[in-house]
C-alpha positions as CSV (number, residue, x, y, z in Angstrom):
1,M,198.9,47.5,32.5
2,R,195.8,49.5,33.4
3,D,194.4,49.7,37.0
4,L,191.2,47.7,37.7
5,G,189.7,50.5,39.7
6,P,190.6,50.9,43.4
7,G,190.9,47.1,43.8
8,L,194.0,46.4,41.7
9,R,196.5,49.3,40.9
10,H,200.0,50.3,40.5
11,T,199.6,53.4,42.7
12,V,199.6,53.5,46.4
13,P,196.5,55.0,48.1
14,A,196.9,58.6,49.4
15,E,199.0,58.9,52.6
16,P,196.7,59.6,55.6
17,S,197.3,62.8,57.4
18,G,197.9,63.0,61.1
19,F,199.1,59.5,61.7
20,V,199.0,58.9,65.4
21,G,200.4,56.2,67.6
22,R,202.0,53.7,65.3
23,E,205.4,55.0,64.9
24,R,207.0,51.9,66.4
25,E,204.9,49.5,64.3
26,L,205.9,51.4,61.2
27,A,209.5,51.1,61.8
28,R,209.1,47.4,62.7
29,A,207.1,46.7,59.4
30,T,209.6,48.5,57.3
31,A,212.5,46.5,58.9
32,L,210.6,43.2,58.4
33,L,210.0,43.8,54.7
34,A,213.7,44.2,54.3
35,E,214.3,40.6,55.5
36,E,211.2,38.6,54.7
37,R,209.3,37.9,51.5
38,L,206.0,37.8,53.5
39,V,204.9,40.2,56.1
40,S,201.3,40.0,57.4
41,M,199.7,42.9,59.5
42,V,196.9,41.2,61.6
43,G,194.4,42.7,64.0
44,P,190.7,43.5,64.5
45,A,188.7,45.7,62.1
46,G,189.4,49.3,62.5
47,M,192.9,49.0,64.0
48,G,194.5,50.8,61.2
49,K,196.1,48.0,59.1
50,T,195.5,49.6,55.8
51,R,196.7,53.0,57.0
52,L,199.9,51.4,58.3
53,A,200.4,49.5,55.1
54,V,200.1,52.7,53.1
55,R,202.7,54.4,55.3
56,T,205.0,51.4,55.1
57,V,204.9,51.2,51.3
58,R,205.5,54.9,50.9
59,A,208.4,54.7,53.4
60,L,209.9,51.9,51.2
61,G,209.3,53.8,48.1
62,R,211.3,56.7,49.4
63,S,214.1,54.6,50.7
64,Q,214.3,51.7,48.1
65,G,212.2,52.9,45.1
66,A,209.9,49.9,45.6
67,D,207.8,48.7,42.5
68,V,204.4,48.2,44.2
69,L,201.0,46.5,43.1
70,W,198.2,47.3,45.6
71,A,195.4,44.8,45.6
72,G,192.4,46.0,47.8
73,L,190.6,42.6,48.1
74,A,187.4,44.3,49.2
75,D,187.1,46.2,46.0
76,L,188.2,43.7,43.4
77,P,185.4,43.0,40.7
78,G,183.9,39.7,39.6
79,P,186.0,36.6,39.9
80,L,189.0,38.5,41.2
81,G,187.0,39.5,44.2
82,S,186.3,36.0,45.2
83,G,189.8,35.0,44.7
84,D,189.2,33.0,41.5
85,G,191.5,34.2,38.7
86,L,193.5,36.5,41.0
87,V,196.7,34.5,40.9
88,P,196.7,34.3,37.1
89,E,196.1,38.0,36.9
90,L,198.9,38.7,39.3
91,G,201.1,36.5,37.4
92,R,200.5,38.5,34.3
93,R,201.2,41.8,36.0
94,L,204.3,40.7,38.1
95,A,206.0,38.0,36.1
96,D,209.8,38.4,36.0
97,R,209.5,41.5,38.2
98,H,210.9,42.3,41.6
99,A,207.9,44.0,43.2
100,L,206.0,44.4,46.4
101,L,202.5,43.1,46.3
102,V,200.1,44.5,49.0
103,L,197.1,42.4,49.7
104,D,194.9,44.5,51.8
105,G,191.9,42.9,53.5
106,C,192.7,39.2,53.2
107,E,189.8,38.4,55.6
108,H,187.5,39.0,52.6
109,L,188.8,35.8,51.0
110,G,188.2,33.7,54.2
111,E,190.2,30.5,54.4
112,R,191.4,30.9,50.8
113,A,193.7,33.7,51.6
114,G,196.4,31.5,52.8
115,T,196.3,29.4,49.8
116,L,196.5,32.5,47.6
117,V,199.4,33.9,49.3
118,A,201.3,30.6,49.1
119,D,200.6,30.2,45.4
120,V,201.8,33.7,44.7
121,L,205.1,33.3,46.7
122,E,205.8,29.9,44.8
123,R,204.9,31.2,41.3
124,L,206.5,34.6,41.5
125,P,209.9,34.4,43.3
126,G,210.7,38.1,42.7
127,V,207.7,39.3,44.7
128,R,207.4,40.2,48.2
129,I,204.0,40.3,50.0
130,L,202.7,42.7,52.6
131,A,199.3,41.3,53.6
132,T,196.7,42.9,56.0
133,S,194.1,40.6,57.5
134,Q,191.7,40.2,60.4
135,R,192.8,36.6,60.7
136,A,196.1,34.8,60.6
137,L,196.9,33.5,57.1
138,G,197.7,30.0,58.4
139,I,200.8,29.3,56.3
140,P,204.4,28.7,57.4
141,G,207.0,31.2,57.0
142,G,207.1,34.9,56.9
143,A,206.7,37.4,59.8
144,Q,203.5,38.5,61.5
145,L,202.9,41.9,63.0
146,T,199.9,42.1,65.3
147,L,198.3,45.5,65.7
148,G,196.7,46.2,69.1
149,P,194.7,49.1,70.5
150,L,196.2,52.5,71.0
151,A,197.6,53.2,74.4
152,L,194.7,54.1,76.8
153,P,194.6,56.1,80.1
154,P,193.9,53.9,82.9
155,E,190.7,53.8,85.0
156,P,190.8,56.6,87.5
157,R,192.1,55.6,90.9
158,D,189.6,58.0,92.7
159,R,186.0,57.6,92.3
160,A,185.1,61.3,93.0
161,G,187.9,63.1,91.1
162,G,188.5,62.7,87.3
163,P,191.9,63.1,85.6
164,S,193.2,66.3,84.5
165,A,193.9,67.1,80.8
166,A,197.6,66.8,81.4
167,E,197.2,63.3,82.9
168,V,195.6,62.0,79.7
169,A,196.8,64.1,76.9
170,G,199.9,61.9,76.3
171,Y,198.0,58.6,75.5
172,A,197.9,57.7,71.8
173,A,194.2,57.0,71.8
174,V,193.4,60.6,73.4
175,R,195.9,62.2,71.0
176,L,194.1,60.7,68.0
177,Y,190.6,61.5,69.4
178,V,191.6,65.2,70.0
179,E,193.3,65.6,66.6
180,R,190.3,64.2,64.7
181,A,187.7,66.1,67.0
182,R,189.6,69.4,66.0
183,G,189.1,68.4,62.4
184,A,185.3,68.3,62.9
185,D,185.2,71.3,65.4
186,P,188.2,73.6,65.2
187,S,187.1,75.0,68.7
188,F,187.4,71.6,70.3
189,A,190.1,71.5,73.1
190,L,191.0,68.9,75.8
191,T,190.4,70.6,79.1
192,D,190.3,69.5,82.7
193,H,186.5,69.7,82.4
194,N,186.1,67.0,79.5
195,A,189.3,65.0,80.1
196,G,187.5,62.4,82.1
197,A,184.8,61.9,79.5
198,V,187.4,61.8,76.6
199,A,189.4,59.1,78.5
200,A,186.3,57.1,79.3
201,L,185.1,57.3,75.7
202,C,188.4,56.1,74.4
203,R,188.3,53.1,76.8
204,A,184.7,52.3,75.8
205,L,185.9,52.5,72.2
206,D,188.7,50.0,73.0
207,G,191.4,52.3,71.8
208,I,190.6,51.2,68.2
209,P,191.6,54.0,65.7
210,G,188.7,53.5,63.4
211,A,186.1,53.7,66.3
212,L,187.8,56.7,67.8
213,E,187.8,58.6,64.5
214,L,184.1,57.8,64.1
215,A,183.3,59.3,67.4
216,A,185.5,62.2,67.0
217,G,184.1,63.1,63.6
218,R,180.9,64.0,65.5
219,A,182.5,66.3,67.9
220,D,180.9,69.2,66.4
221,R,177.4,68.1,67.4
222,C,178.1,65.6,70.1
223,A,180.5,66.3,73.1
224,P,182.5,63.4,74.5
225,A,180.2,62.9,77.6
226,E,177.2,62.7,75.3
227,A,178.9,60.4,72.8
228,L,179.8,58.1,75.8
229,R,176.2,58.2,76.8
230,R,174.9,57.3,73.5
231,L,177.4,54.6,73.0
232,T,176.4,53.0,76.3
233,A,172.6,53.2,75.7
234,D,172.7,52.0,72.1
235,P,176.0,50.5,70.8
236,L,174.5,49.4,67.5
237,G,172.9,52.6,66.8
238,F,176.1,54.4,67.6
239,F,178.3,52.3,65.2
240,A,175.5,52.0,62.6
241,Q,175.8,55.8,61.9
242,G,179.4,55.3,60.8
243,A,180.6,54.4,57.3
244,G,183.0,51.7,56.2
245,R,185.0,49.7,58.6
246,A,184.6,52.0,61.4
247,G,180.8,51.6,61.4
248,G,181.1,47.8,61.1
249,A,180.7,47.3,57.4
250,G,184.1,45.7,57.1
251,V,183.3,43.5,60.0
252,L,180.0,42.1,58.4
253,C,181.7,41.5,55.0
254,A,184.7,39.6,56.6
255,H,182.4,37.5,58.7
256,R,180.2,36.6,55.7
257,A,183.3,35.2,54.1
258,A,184.2,33.1,57.2
259,P,183.3,29.3,57.4
260,P,180.0,28.5,59.1
261,G,181.5,27.6,62.5
262,E,183.4,30.7,62.7
263,R,180.3,32.8,61.9
264,L,178.3,30.9,64.6
265,L,181.1,31.6,67.1
266,W,181.2,35.3,66.3
267,A,177.6,35.6,67.0
268,R,177.6,33.5,70.2
269,L,180.6,35.5,71.6
270,S,178.4,38.6,71.7
271,V,177.0,37.4,75.0
272,F,180.2,38.2,76.6
273,A,180.5,41.8,77.8
274,G,184.1,41.4,78.9
275,S,187.0,39.0,78.4
276,F,187.0,35.3,77.8
277,D,189.3,32.4,77.3
278,E,189.0,29.0,75.8
279,A,187.3,27.4,78.7
280,A,184.7,30.1,79.1
281,V,184.0,29.9,75.3
282,A,183.5,26.1,75.3
283,Q,181.2,26.3,78.3
284,V,179.1,29.2,77.0
285,C,179.3,28.8,73.1
286,G,180.0,25.2,72.7
287,F,176.5,23.6,72.1
288,G,174.5,22.5,69.1
289,A,176.3,22.5,65.7
290,L,179.4,23.9,67.4
291,G,180.4,21.6,70.3
292,P,182.7,22.7,73.2
293,E,185.9,21.4,71.6
294,A,185.0,22.9,68.2
295,A,184.2,26.2,69.9
296,A,187.7,26.3,71.5
297,A,189.4,25.4,68.3
298,T,187.5,28.1,66.4
299,L,188.5,30.6,69.0
300,R,192.1,29.9,68.3
301,R,191.7,30.5,64.6
302,I,189.8,33.9,65.0
303,A,192.0,35.1,67.9
304,P,193.9,37.7,65.7
305,A,190.6,39.4,64.9
306,L,189.9,39.8,68.7
307,L,191.3,42.2,71.3
308,A,193.9,40.5,73.5
309,E,193.4,41.3,77.2
310,P,196.5,43.1,78.4
311,G,198.5,40.9,80.9
312,E,196.1,38.0,80.4
313,R,197.6,35.4,78.1
314,G,194.9,33.5,76.2
315,R,192.1,36.0,77.1
316,Y,190.3,38.0,74.5
317,R,187.5,40.5,74.1
318,L,185.2,41.4,71.2
319,P,185.6,45.0,69.9
320,A,182.6,47.1,70.8
321,S,181.6,47.5,67.2
322,V,181.8,43.8,66.5
323,R,179.8,42.9,69.6
324,A,177.0,45.3,68.7
325,H,176.7,43.8,65.2
326,E,177.0,40.3,66.1
327,A,174.5,40.6,69.1
328,R,171.9,41.7,66.4
329,R,172.8,38.8,64.2
330,L,172.6,36.3,67.2
331,A,169.2,37.5,68.0
332,H,168.1,36.4,64.4
333,E,169.8,33.1,64.5
334,P,167.4,30.2,64.0
335,G,166.9,27.5,66.5
336,G,166.9,29.5,69.7
337,D,170.6,30.1,69.6
338,A,170.3,33.4,71.5
339,V,168.2,32.0,74.4
340,R,170.5,29.1,74.9
341,A,173.7,31.2,74.7
342,V,172.4,33.8,77.2
343,R,171.2,31.1,79.6
344,R,174.5,29.3,79.5
345,H,176.3,32.6,80.0
346,H,174.2,33.5,83.0
347,E,174.9,30.0,84.6
348,R,178.6,30.5,84.1
349,C,178.4,34.0,85.8
350,R,176.5,32.5,88.7
351,A,179.1,29.7,89.1
352,V,182.1,32.3,88.8
353,A,180.4,34.4,91.5
354,E,180.1,31.5,93.9
355,R,183.6,30.4,93.1
356,A,185.0,33.8,93.9
357,S,182.9,33.8,97.2
358,R,184.3,30.5,98.2
359,L,187.8,31.7,97.4
360,W,187.3,34.6,99.7
361,R,186.0,32.6,102.6
362,S,189.0,30.1,102.2
363,G,191.4,32.9,102.7
364,A,192.5,33.3,99.1
365,Q,191.1,36.9,99.1
366,P,193.5,38.6,96.7
367,E,192.7,35.7,94.1
368,A,189.0,36.2,94.8
369,R,189.1,39.8,94.2
370,A,191.2,39.4,91.0
371,L,188.7,36.7,89.7
372,A,185.6,38.9,90.4
373,L,187.2,42.1,88.9
374,R,188.3,40.1,85.8
375,E,184.8,38.8,85.3
376,L,183.0,41.9,86.4
377,P,181.7,43.1,83.0
378,D,179.8,39.9,82.6
379,L,178.8,39.6,86.2
380,R,177.1,43.0,85.8
381,L,175.1,41.5,83.0
382,A,174.0,38.7,85.3
383,M,173.0,41.2,88.0
384,D,170.5,42.8,85.6
385,P,167.0,42.0,86.8
386,D,165.8,42.3,83.2
387,S,168.0,39.5,82.0
388,A,166.9,36.0,81.4
389,G,167.4,34.9,85.0
390,G,165.1,37.6,86.5
391,P,165.5,39.4,89.8
392,A,166.0,36.3,91.9
393,A,169.0,35.1,89.9
394,A,170.4,38.8,89.8
395,L,170.3,38.9,93.6
396,E,172.0,35.5,93.9
397,V,175.0,36.9,92.0
398,A,175.0,40.1,93.9
399,V,175.0,38.3,97.3
400,S,177.8,36.1,96.1
401,L,179.9,39.2,95.4
402,W,179.2,40.6,98.8
403,F,183.0,41.1,99.4
404,L,183.5,43.4,96.3
405,W,180.9,45.8,97.7
406,A,181.8,45.6,101.4
407,A,185.5,44.8,101.5
408,C,186.9,46.1,98.2
409,G,185.6,49.7,98.0
410,M,182.7,49.1,95.5
411,D,179.9,49.8,98.0
412,E,178.1,52.3,95.8
413,E,177.8,49.8,92.9
414,G,176.8,47.0,95.2
415,R,174.0,49.1,96.5
416,R,172.7,50.0,92.9
417,H,172.7,46.3,91.9
418,L,170.8,45.3,95.0
419,A,168.3,48.1,94.8
420,R,167.7,47.5,91.2
421,A,167.0,43.9,91.6
422,L,165.1,44.1,94.8
423,A,162.6,46.5,93.5
424,P,160.9,44.2,90.9
425,H,161.2,41.1,93.2
426,P,157.8,39.9,94.4
427,A,157.2,39.6,98.2
428,P,158.6,38.0,100.1
429,R,162.0,39.2,99.1
430,P,165.0,37.0,100.0
431,A,166.6,37.3,103.4
432,R,170.2,37.2,102.0
433,A,169.8,40.0,99.7
434,L,167.9,42.2,102.3
435,W,170.7,41.5,104.7
436,L,173.4,42.5,102.3
437,A,171.5,45.7,101.4
438,A,171.1,46.6,105.0
439,W,174.7,45.8,105.9
440,L,176.1,48.1,103.1
441,E,174.0,50.9,104.6
442,T,175.0,50.2,108.3
443,A,178.7,49.6,107.3
444,F,179.0,53.2,106.1
445,G,177.1,54.9,108.8
446,R,173.7,55.1,107.2
447,A,171.6,53.6,110.0
448,E,168.4,55.4,109.0
449,A,168.4,54.0,105.5
450,A,169.3,50.6,106.9
451,A,166.4,50.4,109.5
452,P,163.5,49.2,107.2
453,L,165.8,46.8,105.5
454,L,166.9,45.2,108.8
455,V,163.2,44.7,109.9
456,E,162.2,43.2,106.5
457,A,165.3,41.0,106.4
458,W,164.7,39.8,110.0
459,K,161.2,38.6,109.1
460,A,162.5,36.9,105.8
461,A,165.2,35.2,107.7
462,V,163.0,33.8,110.3
463,L,160.5,32.6,107.5
464,E,163.2,31.0,105.6
465,G,165.1,29.5,108.6
466,E,168.2,31.3,107.5
467,D,170.4,31.1,110.7
468,A,173.4,32.6,108.9
469,A,171.3,35.6,107.7
470,L,170.1,36.1,111.4
471,A,173.6,36.1,112.5
472,Y,174.8,38.6,109.8
473,L,171.8,40.8,110.7
474,A,172.9,41.0,114.4
475,H,176.4,41.9,113.0
476,A,174.7,44.7,110.9
477,R,172.8,46.0,114.0
478,G,176.0,46.0,116.0
479,T,177.8,48.0,113.3
480,A,174.9,50.6,113.4
481,A,175.4,50.7,117.2
482,L,179.1,51.3,116.8
483,W,178.7,54.2,114.3
484,N,176.4,55.7,116.9
485,D,178.9,55.5,119.7
486,R,177.3,52.6,121.6
487,P,180.2,50.2,121.7
488,A,178.8,48.1,124.5
489,E,175.6,47.5,122.7
490,A,177.6,46.8,119.5
491,A,179.7,44.1,121.4
492,D,176.6,42.4,122.7
493,E,175.3,42.1,119.1
494,Y,178.5,40.9,117.7
495,R,178.5,38.2,120.3
496,D,175.0,37.2,119.4
497,A,176.1,37.1,115.8
498,L,178.9,34.7,116.5
499,E,176.6,32.5,118.5
500,L,174.1,32.3,115.8
501,L,176.4,32.0,113.0
502,P,176.7,28.3,111.6
503,Q,180.2,26.7,111.8
504,E,180.3,26.6,108.0
505,P,178.0,29.3,106.7
506,E,177.0,28.9,102.9
507,F,177.4,32.7,102.2
508,G,178.6,35.9,103.5
509,P,181.8,36.9,105.3
510,G,182.0,34.0,107.7
511,R,183.2,34.0,111.4
512,E,186.5,35.9,111.3
513,P,185.2,39.4,110.2
514,L,182.6,39.0,113.0
515,R,185.4,38.5,115.5
516,A,187.3,41.5,114.1
517,A,184.0,43.5,114.5
518,L,183.9,42.5,118.0
519,A,187.5,43.7,118.5
520,M,186.4,47.0,117.2
521,A,183.6,47.3,119.8
522,L,185.9,46.2,122.5
523,A,188.5,48.8,121.6
524,H,186.0,51.5,122.3
525,T,184.6,50.3,125.5
526,G,187.3,51.6,127.8
527,P,188.3,49.1,130.5
528,A,186.8,46.2,128.3
529,S,189.7,46.9,125.9
530,A,192.2,45.5,128.4
531,A,190.7,42.0,127.7
532,L,191.4,42.5,124.0
533,E,194.9,43.7,124.8
534,D,195.7,40.7,127.1
535,A,194.4,38.2,124.5
536,G,196.7,39.6,121.8
537,R,199.8,40.3,123.7
538,D,201.7,37.4,122.5
539,G,200.2,37.4,118.9
540,G,201.0,39.1,115.8
541,P,199.8,42.6,114.8
542,G,197.0,41.1,112.7
543,D,195.6,38.4,115.1
544,A,191.9,38.6,115.5
545,P,190.5,38.9,119.0
546,P,188.6,36.3,120.9
547,A,184.9,36.1,120.3
548,G,184.3,35.2,123.9
549,P,185.4,32.6,126.6
550,G,187.2,29.8,124.9
551,A,187.2,31.2,121.4
552,A,190.2,30.5,119.2
553,Q,192.4,33.2,117.8
554,G,191.3,34.5,114.3
555,S,192.8,32.8,111.2
556,P,195.7,34.7,109.7
557,A,194.3,33.6,106.3
558,D,191.5,36.1,106.5
559,L,193.4,39.2,105.6
560,W,190.4,41.4,105.7
561,A,189.5,40.6,109.2
562,R,193.2,40.6,110.1
563,A,193.5,44.3,109.0
564,W,190.5,45.4,111.0
565,S,191.6,43.5,114.0
566,G,195.0,45.2,113.6
567,Y,193.2,48.5,113.6
568,A,191.3,47.8,116.7
569,R,194.4,47.0,118.5
570,A,196.1,50.2,117.2
571,V,193.2,52.0,118.9
572,V,194.0,50.2,122.2
573,H,197.7,50.7,122.0
574,R,197.2,54.5,121.2
575,R,195.0,54.9,124.2
576,A,197.5,52.8,126.3
577,G,200.4,55.2,125.4
578,R,202.2,52.9,122.9
579,P,202.2,54.9,119.7
580,A,205.0,53.0,118.1
581,S,203.1,49.8,118.4
582,A,200.0,51.3,117.2
583,R,201.8,52.9,114.2
584,T,203.2,49.4,113.2
585,R,199.8,47.7,113.3
586,L,198.2,50.5,111.2
587,V,200.8,50.4,108.5
588,R,200.5,46.6,108.3
589,A,196.7,47.0,108.2
590,L,196.8,49.6,105.6
591,E,199.1,47.4,103.4
592,I,196.3,44.7,103.5
593,Q,193.4,47.4,102.9
594,L,195.3,48.8,99.9
595,A,195.8,45.4,98.4
596,L,192.1,44.6,98.8
597,G,190.8,48.1,97.8
598,D,189.0,48.5,101.1
599,R,188.4,52.2,101.0
600,L,186.5,52.4,104.2
601,G,189.4,50.7,106.0
602,Q,191.9,52.9,104.4
603,A,190.1,56.0,105.4
604,L,189.8,55.0,109.1
605,S,193.2,53.5,109.4
606,A,195.0,56.5,107.7
607,E,193.1,58.9,109.9
608,L,194.3,57.2,113.1
609,L,197.8,57.0,111.6
610,A,197.7,60.7,110.8
611,E,196.9,61.4,114.5
612,L,199.9,59.4,115.6
613,E,202.1,61.2,113.0
614,A,200.9,64.5,114.3
615,G,201.8,63.4,117.9
616,L,205.4,62.7,116.7
617,G,205.5,66.2,115.3
618,H,205.2,65.0,111.5
619,Y,202.6,67.6,110.7
620,E,203.0,67.8,106.9
621,E,203.1,64.0,106.7
622,S,199.9,63.8,108.9
623,A,198.1,66.4,106.6
624,R,199.0,64.5,103.4
625,L,197.5,61.3,104.9
626,L,194.3,63.1,105.6
627,G,194.2,64.5,102.1
628,A,194.8,61.1,100.5
629,V,191.7,59.7,102.0
630,S,189.5,62.7,102.2
631,R,187.3,61.6,99.4
632,D,186.8,58.1,100.9
633,R,185.7,58.9,104.4
634,P,182.0,58.3,105.1
635,P,179.8,61.3,105.8
636,A,178.8,59.7,109.1
637,A,182.4,59.7,110.4
638,R,183.4,62.4,112.9
639,P,186.0,64.9,111.8
640,P,189.5,63.4,112.2
641,R,191.0,64.2,115.5
642,A,194.3,64.8,113.6
643,E,192.9,67.7,111.7
644,R,192.0,69.5,114.9
645,I,195.7,69.1,116.1
646,L,197.0,70.2,112.8
647,R,194.9,73.4,112.5
648,V,196.5,74.4,115.9
649,R,200.1,73.3,115.0
650,M,200.2,74.6,111.4
651,S,199.4,77.7,109.5
652,P,196.4,77.6,107.4
653,E,198.3,77.9,104.2
654,A,200.7,75.0,105.1
655,F,197.9,72.8,106.1
656,R,195.9,73.4,102.9
657,A,199.0,72.9,100.8
658,A,200.0,69.6,102.5
659,H,196.4,68.4,102.4
660,A,196.1,69.2,98.7
661,E,199.3,67.4,97.9
662,G,197.8,64.3,99.7
663,T,194.7,64.4,97.5
664,R,197.1,64.1,94.4
665,T,199.2,61.2,95.9
666,A,198.5,57.6,96.1
667,L,198.0,56.5,99.9
668,G,200.5,53.8,99.5
669,E,203.3,56.3,98.7
670,L,202.6,58.1,102.0
671,L,203.0,55.2,104.3
672,P,205.9,55.7,106.9
673,E,208.7,53.2,106.9
674,L,208.8,50.9,109.9
C-alpha cells in the first residue's frame, strides 16, 4: 500500500545524527519491545521521544528484521488526523501481519489515544505497538518508559568561581549543546571562560534536548551568556523563534486536543516559577470552573508531560517553553483567571515564607532552610515589587525569609530583594524591612552603608511601636561595634536588645542568636570572657551564653545560635591555652554552619581553626582551610592571623600550592577528625 505522506508510511524516518545521552533508554526500549505488545514512551515535549523511537525501530530492524508501519499522528490528513477512521485504515494495512506499529505523538488525539491503542491491540493480534506521547495512555497492560531531562551539571558551590570546562563536559546536556553548537559554528568550543554560561543555559532549558538544540542552533550569532540573558529576559520571545516542537508548536497543538479542564490547568500552572505538588496546585489553581479536587486530579493525569522534580516524589515543574506559551494564554483567558491565579499564588508564597520563618524559630532550622530553598523560585516572584502585591507585600515575604539572607549564605540576594522593594515603597517605609536591610549590612562589616538605614529604621520602629524591631536594631548596632573592635560597646547593645525583645517575637531571629552575639562580644573583652567561660564550663560545646544575671542557657534546638556560641567559646579557649577544646568546638560549629550554608560563620570558624592547626604544626592543612573560605570572608575582616604564621613557616611556593588546593576543595572535606 502507498504511504499517506509523512503521516502514515512503511518507511522509518531518517536516523538522527549525533544521538546524545539516551543510550540506556535505547537499550531499555529495545528489550521491552521483545517482551511486550505495547511500549509507550512518555515525557514532556522536546524530550526526544520521536528520536528515540526512530533509533529503537532501526535497532530492531537490524536485529530482527521488523515489519514497521510508522504513523505520525500530527501529520495524518483528514479524518485520520482526528483519529476517526484510523483503526480501519490500520486494519487494512496490518491484517494478518506480524508488524510493529509506531504511533508517534499520541497526545494529538487527546483522551482518544488510549481507546485507539486498545482497539488496535484487540483487532490485530499480530501487531506490537510503540507509542510516543506527552500523556499516559491510561489503559492497562504494556510497559511505559518515561523520558526525563538529560543529565545537568549542578549549581556551582562557589558564588565567585564558576566551573571549568572539564567539570561540566561530561554531562549529557552539555555534550548535546556543544555538539549542536559546533554544527552551527564550527569554531565553537567549550572553554573555562564559557563553561559557566553553558552549564547555566542548560539548566535554564531544563536539560530538554529540543530546547538545547534550539539554543545551540544559534551559537553562530548568540554566545551562551547572551542566549541565557535573552531567555531570562523574554522566554516567550526566545522560544517563539524556534520551529516545531522545540519552539513550542507541538505543545500548543497537544494542549488544544486536551479536554477543557486540562487546558485550563495548563494555563494556570504557568504562575508557578518552580516546582509544585497536588496541594499547591489545589490551593493556587483550584477555583472557578476547576475546583481544588478537580485541579489535583487533573494534575495526576497530565503529570507525564511535566518535569518530575529530582528527589521530590509528587513534585513537578513546567518546562520553560511550556510555561512561556501558557503564560501568554493565561493572560488572554476570559473571566479574570490570570488576576485570580496570580493573587492566589502570591498569597500561598506569603504563607510559605511565614511557615518557613516559624519553623526556623521553633528550632527546625534544616527543615526551614529546605522548605525555603525548594520554594525559592516562586518566592522570588513574590518578592518582585512590580507583582500584584506591590512593594509592601514583596517586603513582607523578604522579611520572613531573613534567615536565608543572614544565616544561609544568601546575603547578596537578600540585599537585592530588599533594595528593589524598598526603593518604590512610599514613606514611611516599614521598620521590619529597614531593620533587615541594615542588619545585612552590619553583619558583614559594612557599617557605613548601614548607618542611614539604622536611623530611618529606628524612627519607623518608634512610630509603629515595633518593640521587636527596636531590639533587633540594638543588635545590629552591636554588630557594627563588634566589627569596629568595640566589644564592650557591642555587649551593651546586645544586652539592651535582649531586654527590649518581646518574649515571643513575631518575626526575626528571636532570643538565642542575640545571646550568641553577646557571647561573641564577651569573648573579645578580655577579663569579661571569664564569665562566659565559667557559665559554660559544665555545658556542651554549643551551649549559648547567659544574656545577663539570671538568664537561662540557650536552647540547643537553635543550631545557628549554637554554632556561633561554640565559636565564641573557642575564642576564649584559644586565649586560655586550651587549643584541643577550642578545636573541638570549632569543628562542631563548622558542621552546623556547613549544614545551614552559613558562609560568614564558615569563614570565621575556618580561619580560627586554621590558626589552631598552624599552632599544632599542621601547616598545609591550615593553608588549605584558608583557601577553602577565601572567597567567603567579608572585606571588612582582618587578614587571618593564620596566614601571617604560615608565611613565616612555609615557603611561598608551598603556601600558594596548599592554599590553591583549598580553593578547589569543599570545606567539609578538610575538617580534622576529632
